Every structure is written in C-alpha cells, then in structure tokens.
Residue frames relative to the residue before (quaternion, step in Angstrom):
aa qw qx qy qz dx dy dz
M 1.0000 0.0000 0.0000 0.0000 0.00 0.00 0.00
K 0.4154 -0.7307 0.4869 0.2376 3.54 -0.78 1.06
K 0.4127 -0.7238 0.5047 0.2262 3.53 -0.82 1.06
E 0.4120 -0.7194 0.5024 0.2458 3.54 -0.80 1.05
S 0.3953 -0.7090 0.5322 0.2403 3.51 -0.96 0.88
Q 0.3814 -0.7259 0.5303 0.2153 3.53 -0.95 0.92
P 0.5048 -0.6450 0.4666 0.3337 3.60 -0.94 0.77
R 0.4101 -0.7106 0.5183 0.2413 3.55 -0.97 0.88
I 0.2978 -0.7397 0.5781 0.1730 3.53 -0.97 0.89
D 0.2903 -0.7704 0.5467 0.1526 3.54 -0.70 1.09
F 0.1791 -0.8174 0.5420 0.0775 3.54 0.04 1.33
S 0.5890 0.5857 -0.3745 0.4120 3.57 1.11 -0.62
R 0.6280 0.5346 -0.3349 0.4556 3.56 1.09 -0.73
D 0.6349 0.5230 -0.3237 0.4675 3.57 1.03 -0.83
K 0.6512 0.5184 -0.3130 0.4574 3.56 1.00 -0.88
K 0.6520 0.5097 -0.3152 0.4645 3.57 0.96 -0.87
S 0.6410 0.5270 -0.3183 0.4583 3.56 1.05 -0.82
A 0.6462 0.5224 -0.3147 0.4588 3.57 1.01 -0.86
I 0.6521 0.5068 -0.3102 0.4709 3.57 0.99 -0.87
K 0.6390 0.5281 -0.3263 0.4542 3.58 1.00 -0.83
N 0.6378 0.5185 -0.3228 0.4692 3.57 1.04 -0.80
Q 0.6328 0.5293 -0.3228 0.4640 3.56 1.03 -0.84
Q 0.6571 0.5272 -0.3067 0.4429 3.55 0.97 -0.89
S 0.6888 0.4718 -0.2829 0.4722 3.58 1.02 -0.79
E 0.6558 0.5236 -0.3093 0.4473 3.59 1.14 -0.61
I 0.6308 0.5689 -0.3455 0.3988 3.57 1.02 -0.76
L 0.3935 -0.7152 0.5294 0.2310 3.58 -1.03 0.82
L 0.1921 0.8019 -0.5193 0.2245 3.53 -0.09 1.36
G 0.2552 0.7734 -0.5522 0.1783 3.55 -0.93 0.86
A 0.4499 -0.6714 0.5229 0.2709 3.55 -1.14 -0.67
H 0.5643 -0.5283 0.4895 0.4036 3.52 -1.35 0.15
M 0.1224 -0.8174 0.5621 0.0285 3.57 -0.86 1.00
S 0.5311 -0.6298 0.4766 0.3068 3.54 -1.16 0.71
I 0.2877 -0.7450 0.5742 0.1802 3.58 -1.13 0.70
A 0.2553 0.7848 -0.5228 0.2136 3.60 1.23 0.41
G 0.7984 0.2384 -0.2020 0.5147 3.57 -0.80 1.03
G 0.7122 -0.3831 0.2566 0.5293 3.57 1.26 -0.13
A 0.5776 -0.6185 0.4080 0.3427 3.56 -1.03 0.79
H 0.6052 0.5759 -0.3623 0.4133 3.60 1.08 -0.64
L 0.6276 0.5444 -0.3428 0.4384 3.60 1.12 -0.58
A 0.5423 0.5966 -0.4032 0.4330 3.59 1.20 -0.40
I 0.6238 0.5336 -0.3341 0.4632 3.58 1.07 -0.75
E 0.6430 0.5134 -0.3237 0.4671 3.60 0.95 -0.83
R 0.6465 0.5166 -0.3235 0.4588 3.58 0.95 -0.82
A 0.6696 0.4999 -0.3031 0.4582 3.58 0.90 -0.90
C 0.6769 0.4927 -0.2936 0.4614 3.57 0.92 -0.88
S 0.6082 0.5845 -0.3533 0.4045 3.59 1.10 -0.64
I 0.7545 0.2907 -0.1938 0.5556 3.61 1.20 -0.40
N 0.5719 -0.6702 0.3393 0.3298 3.55 1.22 0.73
C 0.2483 0.7514 -0.5631 0.2381 3.57 0.91 0.88
T 0.2106 -0.7413 0.6155 0.1651 3.55 -1.26 0.46
A 0.7444 0.2178 -0.1689 0.6083 3.57 1.35 0.03
M 0.0253 -0.8081 0.5882 -0.0208 3.57 -1.15 0.57
Q 0.1641 -0.7409 0.6417 0.1112 3.52 -1.24 0.64
I 0.0379 -0.7953 0.6050 0.0094 3.58 -1.08 0.74
F 0.4069 -0.5815 0.6070 0.3575 3.51 -1.40 0.02
V 0.3899 -0.7234 0.5105 0.2531 3.60 -1.03 0.63
K 0.7608 0.0685 -0.0706 0.6415 3.57 1.38 0.01
N 0.7189 -0.3713 0.3204 0.4926 3.57 -1.28 -0.07
N 0.3805 -0.7851 0.4479 0.1955 3.57 -0.58 1.16
M 0.7107 0.4043 -0.2646 0.5113 3.60 1.25 -0.09
Q 0.6108 0.4893 -0.3720 0.4991 3.57 1.20 0.56
W 0.5229 -0.6409 0.4600 0.3229 3.55 -1.07 0.73
F 0.8415 0.0180 0.0735 0.5350 3.55 0.60 -1.16
T 0.0307 -0.7745 0.6311 0.0296 3.55 -1.30 0.33
R 0.6639 -0.4818 0.3665 0.4391 3.57 -1.27 0.07
P 0.5917 -0.5648 0.4223 0.3905 3.62 -1.17 0.39
L 0.5780 -0.5542 0.4604 0.3831 3.55 -1.25 0.37
S 0.3997 -0.6975 0.5358 0.2581 3.58 -1.04 0.76
A 0.6498 -0.5062 0.3877 0.4139 3.57 -1.26 0.35
G 0.6414 0.5360 -0.3194 0.4465 3.58 1.05 -0.76
E 0.6470 0.5141 -0.3136 0.4677 3.58 1.01 -0.81
I 0.6493 0.5063 -0.3142 0.4726 3.56 0.98 -0.84
R 0.6668 0.5078 -0.2993 0.4560 3.58 0.90 -0.94
A 0.6454 0.5229 -0.3244 0.4526 3.61 0.95 -0.84
F 0.6587 0.5049 -0.3118 0.4625 3.58 0.95 -0.84
L 0.6955 0.4774 -0.2844 0.4555 3.58 0.81 -0.99
D 0.6250 0.5280 -0.3382 0.4650 3.60 1.05 -0.71
H 0.6589 0.4961 -0.3030 0.4774 3.58 0.94 -0.87
Q 0.6464 0.5282 -0.3214 0.4472 3.56 0.98 -0.82
Q 0.6695 0.5007 -0.3013 0.4585 3.59 0.95 -0.83
R 0.7080 0.4509 -0.2601 0.4772 3.58 1.07 -0.71
G 0.6543 0.5712 -0.3020 0.3930 3.56 1.16 -0.54
Q 0.5718 -0.6042 0.4549 0.3179 3.51 -1.41 -0.03
L 0.4820 0.6923 -0.4249 0.3284 3.57 1.27 0.05
A 0.2573 -0.7834 0.5522 0.1234 3.55 -0.66 1.14
S 0.7986 0.1287 -0.0603 0.5848 3.58 1.20 -0.45
V 0.0545 0.7640 -0.6395 0.0659 3.55 -0.86 1.05
F 0.0930 0.7868 -0.6049 0.0798 3.57 -0.86 0.94
A 0.4346 -0.7262 0.4890 0.2113 3.56 -1.28 0.28
H 0.2599 -0.7167 0.6215 0.1800 3.52 -1.39 0.29
A 0.4520 -0.6978 0.4913 0.2597 3.57 -0.93 0.91
N 0.6082 -0.5647 0.4035 0.3852 3.57 -1.20 0.43
Y 0.5915 -0.6454 0.3894 0.2863 3.54 -1.23 0.65
L 0.5596 0.6182 -0.3911 0.3896 3.60 1.23 -0.15
I 0.5870 0.6303 -0.3589 0.3597 3.56 1.09 -0.73
N 0.0883 0.7660 -0.6318 0.0789 3.55 -0.96 0.97
L 0.2360 -0.8182 0.5125 0.1108 3.56 -0.19 1.29
A 0.6751 0.4467 -0.2982 0.5057 3.59 1.28 -0.13
A 0.3060 0.7933 -0.4840 0.2067 3.59 1.28 0.18
T 0.3611 -0.7439 0.5278 0.1939 3.56 -1.02 0.86
N 0.6056 0.5279 -0.3527 0.4798 3.60 1.22 -0.43
P 0.4824 -0.7125 0.4206 0.2875 3.64 -0.59 1.09
Q 0.6818 0.4790 -0.3027 0.4627 3.61 0.89 -0.86
F 0.6395 0.5151 -0.3240 0.4698 3.58 1.00 -0.82
H 0.6535 0.5081 -0.3131 0.4655 3.58 0.98 -0.81
A 0.6421 0.5174 -0.3182 0.4676 3.58 1.00 -0.83
N 0.6371 0.5171 -0.3189 0.4744 3.58 1.02 -0.82
S 0.6401 0.5367 -0.3208 0.4465 3.57 1.01 -0.83
L 0.6537 0.5104 -0.3090 0.4656 3.57 0.95 -0.87
R 0.6836 0.4826 -0.2913 0.4635 3.57 0.86 -0.95
A 0.6632 0.5138 -0.3101 0.4472 3.59 0.90 -0.92
L 0.6684 0.4945 -0.3094 0.4615 3.59 0.91 -0.87
A 0.6328 0.5262 -0.3330 0.4602 3.59 0.98 -0.81
E 0.6739 0.4926 -0.2976 0.4633 3.59 0.93 -0.90
E 0.6693 0.4895 -0.3119 0.4639 3.60 0.97 -0.77
L 0.6091 0.5314 -0.3509 0.4727 3.59 1.09 -0.61
I 0.6321 0.5193 -0.3262 0.4736 3.58 1.03 -0.77
R 0.6498 0.5071 -0.3162 0.4697 3.61 0.93 -0.87
A 0.6616 0.5024 -0.3058 0.4651 3.58 0.92 -0.90
D 0.6450 0.5200 -0.3170 0.4616 3.57 1.04 -0.79
H 0.6212 0.5325 -0.3356 0.4668 3.60 1.02 -0.76
L 0.7106 0.4267 -0.2444 0.5032 3.59 1.08 -0.74
E 0.4255 -0.7433 0.4189 0.3017 3.57 1.38 0.17
L 0.3229 0.7379 -0.5167 0.2901 3.56 0.99 0.89
P 0.5042 -0.7118 0.4009 0.2799 3.61 -0.80 0.96
F 0.8146 -0.0480 0.0484 0.5761 3.60 1.07 -0.64
L 0.2963 -0.7147 0.6123 0.1629 3.50 -1.38 0.47
V 0.3188 -0.7608 0.5382 0.1732 3.59 -0.57 1.18
M 0.0229 0.8128 -0.5783 0.0668 3.57 -0.92 0.93
H 0.4194 -0.6450 0.5706 0.2872 3.56 -1.08 0.77
P 0.5411 -0.6728 0.3826 0.3290 3.63 -0.69 1.00
G 0.6104 -0.5477 0.3720 0.4348 3.60 0.88 -0.89
A 0.3493 -0.7140 0.5697 0.2090 3.56 -1.34 0.26
H 0.4070 -0.7574 0.4567 0.2284 3.59 -0.76 1.02
L 0.2814 -0.8261 0.4624 0.1567 3.62 1.30 -0.16
G 0.7763 -0.3548 0.1721 0.4917 3.55 1.01 0.83
A 0.5404 0.6379 -0.3999 0.3758 3.59 1.22 -0.22
G 0.5560 -0.6061 0.3908 0.4132 3.57 1.22 -0.43
E 0.6435 -0.5721 0.3590 0.3602 3.55 -1.16 0.70
E 0.7004 0.4780 -0.2890 0.4443 3.59 0.73 -1.02
A 0.6528 0.5039 -0.3121 0.4717 3.58 0.96 -0.87
G 0.6490 0.5285 -0.3108 0.4505 3.56 1.02 -0.82
L 0.6664 0.4973 -0.3003 0.4674 3.58 0.91 -0.90
E 0.6304 0.5286 -0.3261 0.4657 3.57 1.03 -0.79
K 0.6811 0.4903 -0.2955 0.4565 3.57 0.92 -0.91
I 0.6186 0.5355 -0.3443 0.4606 3.60 1.03 -0.74
A 0.6733 0.4919 -0.2980 0.4647 3.58 0.85 -0.96
G 0.6637 0.5010 -0.3030 0.4656 3.58 0.94 -0.85
S 0.6352 0.5318 -0.3190 0.4604 3.57 1.08 -0.76
I 0.6404 0.5143 -0.3230 0.4702 3.57 1.00 -0.81
D 0.6283 0.5211 -0.3326 0.4723 3.59 0.99 -0.78
A 0.6483 0.5191 -0.3133 0.4605 3.58 1.01 -0.83
I 0.6192 0.5472 -0.3333 0.4540 3.58 1.03 -0.80
W 0.6978 0.4774 -0.2866 0.4506 3.58 0.82 -0.96
R 0.5994 0.5372 -0.3710 0.4632 3.60 1.15 -0.43
V 0.6582 0.5016 -0.3020 0.4732 3.58 1.12 -0.67
V 0.7906 0.1364 -0.0531 0.5945 3.59 1.01 -0.85
P 0.0281 -0.8821 0.4702 0.0104 3.61 0.56 1.14
K 0.7607 0.4324 -0.2107 0.4358 3.60 1.05 -0.63
L 0.4286 0.7151 -0.4642 0.2992 3.60 1.21 0.16
K 0.3979 -0.7037 0.5380 0.2388 3.56 -1.15 0.68
T 0.5833 0.5963 -0.3678 0.4110 3.59 1.15 -0.58
K 0.2807 -0.7691 0.5570 0.1397 3.56 -0.86 1.02
I 0.4185 -0.6282 0.5730 0.3192 3.55 -1.37 0.07
A 0.1638 -0.7673 0.6143 0.0844 3.57 -0.89 0.99
L 0.2756 -0.7671 0.5601 0.1481 3.58 -0.50 1.19
E 0.2458 -0.7971 0.5372 0.1247 3.58 -0.70 1.07
T 0.4667 -0.6336 0.5362 0.3055 3.55 -1.06 0.76
T 0.2011 -0.8045 0.5523 0.0856 3.59 -0.96 0.83
A 0.5919 -0.5720 0.4377 0.3619 3.55 -1.34 0.19
G 0.4450 -0.6983 0.4527 0.3308 3.59 1.21 -0.38
Q 0.2908 0.7702 -0.5161 0.2362 3.55 1.17 0.56
G 0.8111 0.1166 -0.1196 0.5606 3.58 -0.85 0.93
S 0.7363 -0.3586 0.2863 0.4974 3.57 -0.76 -1.05
C 0.2931 0.7841 -0.4992 0.2238 3.58 1.24 0.44
L 0.2790 -0.7581 0.5731 0.1374 3.54 -0.95 0.97
G 0.6279 0.5314 -0.4021 0.4020 3.55 -1.24 0.48
H 0.5239 0.6525 -0.4078 0.3652 3.59 1.25 0.18
R 0.6926 0.3179 -0.2723 0.5874 3.57 1.30 0.02
F 0.5692 -0.6035 0.4290 0.3575 3.56 -1.00 0.79
E 0.6166 0.5722 -0.3404 0.4201 3.58 1.07 -0.75
Q 0.6312 0.5315 -0.3394 0.4515 3.60 1.07 -0.67
I 0.6284 0.5110 -0.3282 0.4861 3.58 1.02 -0.80
A 0.6562 0.5220 -0.3077 0.4496 3.57 0.93 -0.94
Q 0.6287 0.5418 -0.3400 0.4422 3.60 1.01 -0.77
I 0.6417 0.5091 -0.3252 0.4726 3.58 0.97 -0.81
L 0.6459 0.5253 -0.3154 0.4554 3.57 0.93 -0.91
N 0.7040 0.4718 -0.2603 0.4626 3.56 1.01 -0.82
K 0.6827 0.5106 -0.2860 0.4375 3.59 1.14 -0.58
V 0.6417 0.5521 -0.3434 0.4068 3.62 1.03 -0.69
R 0.5506 -0.6407 0.4363 0.3098 3.56 -1.21 0.55
E 0.7788 0.2191 -0.1253 0.5743 3.59 1.14 -0.57
P 0.0844 -0.8475 0.5227 0.0372 3.62 0.44 1.16
E 0.5807 0.5981 -0.3714 0.4088 3.58 1.18 -0.48
R 0.6627 0.4863 -0.3080 0.4790 3.60 1.23 -0.26
L 0.6436 0.4655 -0.3198 0.5166 3.56 1.32 0.28
C 0.0101 -0.7474 0.6636 0.0312 3.52 -1.29 0.52
V 0.4307 -0.7152 0.5023 0.2252 3.60 -1.27 -0.04
C 0.1633 -0.7400 0.6443 0.1025 3.54 -1.19 0.72
L 0.2015 -0.7870 0.5757 0.0928 3.58 -0.75 1.07
D 0.1480 -0.7807 0.6045 0.0562 3.57 -0.85 1.03
T 0.4283 -0.7389 0.4588 0.2448 3.59 -0.59 1.16
A 0.6546 0.5024 -0.3227 0.4636 3.61 0.94 -0.82
H 0.6642 0.5234 -0.3041 0.4386 3.56 0.98 -0.85
I 0.7102 0.4427 -0.2946 0.4612 3.61 0.75 -0.93
F 0.5916 0.5528 -0.3590 0.4643 3.59 1.17 -0.57
A 0.6877 0.4639 -0.2736 0.4869 3.59 0.88 -0.95
A 0.6338 0.5308 -0.3231 0.4606 3.57 1.19 -0.53
G 0.6571 -0.5474 0.2955 0.4257 3.58 1.27 -0.23
Y 0.5100 0.6404 -0.4361 0.3735 3.60 1.21 -0.10
D 0.4368 -0.7218 0.4871 0.2255 3.56 -1.00 0.91
L 0.0150 0.7937 -0.6057 0.0547 3.57 -0.75 1.13
G 0.4295 0.7851 -0.3791 0.2353 3.55 1.32 0.16
S 0.7887 0.1439 -0.0977 0.5897 3.60 1.20 -0.23
D 0.6820 -0.4784 0.3496 0.4287 3.55 -1.26 0.31
I 0.6592 0.5065 -0.3036 0.4656 3.58 0.94 -0.90
A 0.6688 0.5106 -0.2982 0.4505 3.57 0.93 -0.93
V 0.6444 0.5253 -0.3211 0.4536 3.58 0.97 -0.86
K 0.6575 0.5056 -0.3087 0.4656 3.57 0.92 -0.91
K 0.6375 0.5272 -0.3234 0.4594 3.57 1.02 -0.79
T 0.6515 0.5184 -0.3114 0.4580 3.58 0.98 -0.86
F 0.6828 0.4704 -0.2921 0.4765 3.59 0.94 -0.84
R 0.6009 0.5300 -0.3618 0.4766 3.59 1.10 -0.56
E 0.6260 0.5283 -0.3270 0.4713 3.57 1.09 -0.73
F 0.6181 0.5290 -0.3308 0.4782 3.58 1.03 -0.80
D 0.6657 0.5098 -0.3005 0.4546 3.57 0.89 -0.96
R 0.6758 0.5069 -0.2899 0.4497 3.58 0.97 -0.87
V 0.7532 0.4129 -0.2137 0.4654 3.57 0.85 -1.00
I 0.7963 0.2629 -0.1172 0.5320 3.59 0.87 -0.98
G 0.4026 -0.7042 0.4868 0.3240 3.57 0.84 -1.01
R 0.4788 -0.6893 0.4666 0.2790 3.57 -0.78 1.04
D 0.6109 0.5750 -0.3542 0.4132 3.58 1.08 -0.63
R 0.6325 0.5295 -0.3286 0.4600 3.60 1.23 -0.33
L 0.5840 0.6185 -0.3677 0.3757 3.59 1.18 -0.51
A 0.1143 -0.8294 0.5467 0.0140 3.57 -0.56 1.21
A 0.8086 -0.0168 0.0492 0.5860 3.61 1.10 -0.62
I 0.2028 -0.7512 0.6149 0.1279 3.54 -1.31 0.43
H 0.2478 -0.7217 0.6267 0.1583 3.56 -1.01 0.89
L 0.1899 -0.7932 0.5726 0.0832 3.57 -0.61 1.15
N 0.2265 0.7619 -0.5654 0.2201 3.55 -0.15 1.33
D 0.3367 -0.6720 0.6096 0.2519 3.55 -1.09 0.71
S 0.3761 -0.7520 0.5073 0.1889 3.58 -1.24 0.32
K 0.3730 -0.7037 0.5617 0.2240 3.56 -0.89 0.98
A 0.6801 0.4875 -0.2744 0.4738 3.56 1.14 -0.66
A 0.5606 -0.6128 0.4473 0.3320 3.55 -1.24 0.49
R 0.6330 -0.5145 0.4142 0.4037 3.53 -1.28 0.40
G 0.8290 0.2063 -0.1726 0.4904 3.56 -0.94 0.94
S 0.4740 0.7010 -0.4223 0.3250 3.60 1.27 0.08
H 0.2649 -0.7821 0.5040 0.2532 3.59 1.23 -0.56
V 0.5080 0.6054 -0.4349 0.4316 3.56 1.16 0.68
D 0.2785 -0.7843 0.5400 0.1255 3.58 -0.76 1.10
R 0.2799 0.7374 -0.5639 0.2446 3.58 -0.17 1.33
H 0.2437 -0.8030 0.5305 0.1199 3.57 -0.38 1.24
A 0.0918 -0.7767 0.6218 0.0418 3.55 -1.19 0.67
H 0.6057 -0.5366 0.4330 0.3971 3.55 -1.27 0.35
I 0.6213 -0.5460 0.4091 0.3854 3.55 -1.19 0.61
R 0.8107 0.1758 -0.2149 0.5154 3.57 -0.89 1.11
K 0.6661 0.4980 -0.3120 0.4594 3.62 1.22 -0.11
G 0.6780 0.4692 -0.2878 0.4873 3.57 1.28 0.05
N 0.7082 -0.4901 0.3428 0.3752 3.55 -1.26 -0.45
I 0.5251 0.6709 -0.4100 0.3257 3.60 1.20 -0.14
G 0.3287 -0.7246 0.5423 0.2698 3.60 0.86 -0.90
L 0.6166 -0.6115 0.3733 0.3263 3.56 -1.27 0.28
A 0.4766 0.7043 -0.4410 0.2870 3.62 1.16 -0.38
A 0.6744 0.4997 -0.3016 0.4522 3.58 0.88 -0.93
F 0.6953 0.4733 -0.2804 0.4625 3.56 0.88 -0.94
R 0.6121 0.5397 -0.3449 0.4638 3.59 1.08 -0.70
F 0.6525 0.5113 -0.3136 0.4631 3.58 0.94 -0.89
I 0.6815 0.4997 -0.2925 0.4476 3.58 0.82 -1.00
M 0.6943 0.4829 -0.2798 0.4544 3.58 0.96 -0.82
N 0.7665 0.3719 -0.1929 0.4868 3.60 1.14 -0.49
E 0.5383 0.6403 -0.4066 0.3674 3.60 1.18 -0.39
P 0.4492 -0.7215 0.4534 0.2685 3.64 -0.53 1.14
G 0.6684 0.5260 -0.3023 0.4303 3.58 1.00 -0.78
L 0.7015 0.4304 -0.2598 0.5051 3.59 1.29 -0.23
R 0.3974 0.7677 -0.4482 0.2277 3.58 1.29 -0.13
K 0.7702 0.3599 -0.1927 0.4900 3.58 0.89 -0.89
I 0.5069 0.6047 -0.4418 0.4269 3.58 1.27 0.26
P 0.4074 -0.7180 0.4953 0.2706 3.66 -0.65 0.98
K 0.1258 -0.7886 0.6016 0.0183 3.54 -1.00 0.98
V 0.0266 0.8262 -0.5605 0.0510 3.58 -0.66 1.04
L 0.4623 -0.6560 0.5346 0.2646 3.51 -1.25 0.64
E 0.0566 -0.7474 0.6585 0.0675 3.53 -1.27 0.54
T 0.3380 0.7646 -0.4683 0.2861 3.54 0.93 0.94
P 0.6457 -0.5458 0.3573 0.3968 3.62 -1.14 0.55
K 0.1137 0.7998 -0.5821 0.0920 3.58 -1.07 0.75
G 0.4398 -0.6622 0.5402 0.2760 3.50 -1.37 0.30
K 0.7425 -0.4227 0.2854 0.4342 3.57 -1.31 0.02
E 0.6818 0.4991 -0.2945 0.4464 3.60 1.09 -0.63
L 0.3987 -0.7720 0.4247 0.2545 3.60 1.33 -0.01
K 0.2751 0.7914 -0.5092 0.1966 3.60 1.17 0.43
E 0.6394 0.5352 -0.3273 0.4446 3.56 1.01 -0.78
D 0.6250 0.5265 -0.3345 0.4694 3.58 1.05 -0.74
V 0.6306 0.5447 -0.3301 0.4435 3.57 0.96 -0.88
V 0.6718 0.4923 -0.2945 0.4685 3.59 0.90 -0.93
N 0.6774 0.4943 -0.2964 0.4571 3.59 0.86 -0.92
L 0.6623 0.4993 -0.3065 0.4670 3.58 0.95 -0.85
R 0.6261 0.5259 -0.3358 0.4676 3.57 1.05 -0.74
T 0.6343 0.5306 -0.3241 0.4595 3.58 0.97 -0.85
L 0.6816 0.4895 -0.2869 0.4621 3.58 0.91 -0.91
R 0.6664 0.5023 -0.3143 0.4526 3.60 0.90 -0.85
R 0.6403 0.5321 -0.3280 0.4465 3.57 1.07 -0.66
L 0.6011 0.5635 -0.3575 0.4397 3.58 1.23 -0.29
I 0.5269 0.6419 -0.4146 0.3719 3.58 1.21 -0.36
A 0.8500 0.0276 -0.0942 0.5176 3.54 -0.80 1.18
S 0.4822 0.6347 -0.4678 0.3818 3.61 1.19 0.36
P 0.4481 -0.7061 0.4716 0.2796 3.61 -0.84 0.90
A 0.5072 -0.6184 0.5009 0.3308 3.54 -1.17 0.58
P 0.5258 -0.6330 0.4490 0.3482 3.62 -0.96 0.74
S 0.2288 -0.7788 0.5739 0.1083 3.55 -1.05 0.84
S 0.3071 -0.7475 0.5600 0.1824 3.55 -1.09 0.70
R 0.4466 0.7036 -0.4543 0.3147 3.57 1.26 0.09
V 0.3256 -0.7307 0.5686 0.1915 3.58 -1.14 0.66
R 0.0728 -0.7892 0.6081 0.0455 3.58 -0.82 0.95
Q 0.4392 -0.7103 0.4978 0.2338 3.57 -1.20 0.49
L 0.4355 -0.6410 0.5587 0.2954 3.54 -1.10 0.72
P 0.5021 -0.7082 0.3976 0.2971 3.62 -0.72 0.97
D 0.7205 0.4708 -0.2782 0.4264 3.60 0.97 -0.69
R 0.8279 0.2083 -0.0923 0.5125 3.62 0.86 -0.82
G 0.4175 -0.7263 0.4650 0.2863 3.58 1.19 -0.18
I 0.3819 0.7163 -0.4947 0.3105 3.58 1.16 0.56
P 0.4176 -0.7234 0.4780 0.2718 3.61 -0.66 0.99
L 0.0927 -0.7769 0.6221 0.0269 3.53 -1.00 0.92
R 0.2119 -0.8022 0.5487 0.1027 3.57 -0.54 1.15
N 0.3504 -0.7212 0.5624 0.2019 3.53 -0.88 1.01
L 0.1050 -0.7999 0.5896 0.0384 3.56 -0.64 1.07
C-alpha cells in the first residue's frame, strides 16, 4: 500500500506573516511638513505608510502667529479620522527657551509655548515635544529651577488643556539642559503638576550626550537606566535618528539610519522590545519634498523587526569541524 504523503506546512510563511503583522502594528513614522495646512501633513504621512507622525503646529522659527481657524481645525480632524495614523503629536518651535535669562526672551517663550499648547489642544494632540531649555551661563541648578517654574506658570495660564508637555532628551550642546536623565527627572520632580508632563527620547541626542548605544547589552543597560531614573511610564515618544556626531561629543547632528555613528543595535532593540511597541517612533532626518529618504529609513527600520542581532561566536560544523563565523 502506497504511503500517503503528508502536506508540508510552510512555517516560513507563518513567520513572514507574523513579522508583517508586527510591522503594521508598530507605531512608526516621521516628522511631516505642514506646508499648505496641517491636514496635508496627514496626507504626506499616509502616502508613505506611516502609522505615527510628528508636526509643528506653526512655523517653527516664528514666535507667534494667528490662531487656527475653525475650518483648519475641522480639516485636520477629518483627515485624522479617515487616515491610518494611530499616533499624531507635535513639536514646539526652536526659539522657546524656558531657562532664558533675558526677561523679554523668557516672556516670549512663555507666551509662545502657551499658544502652541492651545493649538495642539485644538488639534486634539496628546502632547507637545519641547527642548527643556538652555541656562546660558546661569548654571545647571538655576536653569532647572527656572524651567520648572516656567512650566508651572504655563499651566496657570492654560489650566484646562488636555495636551501635555513632553520634555525631550538633548545632546547637551552649549548650555542646553536635558542631556542627562537626572536633569529630566529633576524637572519632573520640581513641577507642581508632574502628571501633565511626559518624556520624548531622542537616540541621536542621548548618544551625543554620552549614553552607550553601541551593542545590544549597552542599549539594554541605557534603557534600564532610563527606567530607573525617569520611569518607562513617562516615555511618550521616541525620535529615531542616527548621529553624525561622535558619542559624548554633545553635538546635535542627525543622520539617516545606518549612515551615522550609532549602529543598528539601538534601532533593532527599539523596534523589537515589547515594552516599546505602543510608543510612537518618528524620524527627524533630512529629506526632500518627495520623502524618498523617509521611505528608505522606514524600510531599514521595519526590516529590523524580528531580525536577529549579529553574533561573533564561532560554531563548528558537525562533520568536519571547520569553523564557521556568523556574520
């Protein structure tokens, strides 16, 4: 009697399907231009299959602007409801410095941040990412105190907003604060309403600040340090940027993924760590209007999902004992 052949189960297909599902579930995208209206940023993000997006709520190099119109707000919210973006958040303009020593500059910073929080709240964005500030020679402790006091002042002006402030880790360029996890933690501990703050971690910034991201072990150690000092529950977003600058240089220069000095270990960990799956991750890397650079970077990151870390261990072939190095 002829033995019936059993159908072969293609486990590789199941594995590929599982990886594809993981890739679609992960919150991944890029910072998008709001040229022509904030709603068009959503179209740009969706055109390259983003599931997360960061935007400016106004021109990032201007202090103030007119309020959003009802039509602009409605267009953005309608696009958001129809789109595929699971997470959209904002970044504050680069002029704001809550530790500013010049009274007029500090007053402008307070007003600008309050107005941007209002705009973000109108667009129903959960948080606004902000660089903590630079002490400009006043000293670290004085700077941290002024930042915390400024945040308290902001919340007194806009007490009922749902949008939070996300303090971003920095490279520590010049007198910029926020380049050590302890500095972020100090601000969180000093403010009167810490529940209205969260944190955004930037890979290029913490690398330039001196944190080790060069190996799987080092990356895990750095994230454990973040958890110990700040707390994983505070982490609201991650900026995925490679760094043109060297580790510990305190120079803020973003590079495309694999084109900088960080290496893939950090990005592989972030893309595969279960505890980071629901944290939105966005690129802030250079690009043109056609977004080709974003497409390449996002493809590189998605390919890291479920990909094993390279091993330097030598194993032996069972039949001849010839060493085979895993590259």
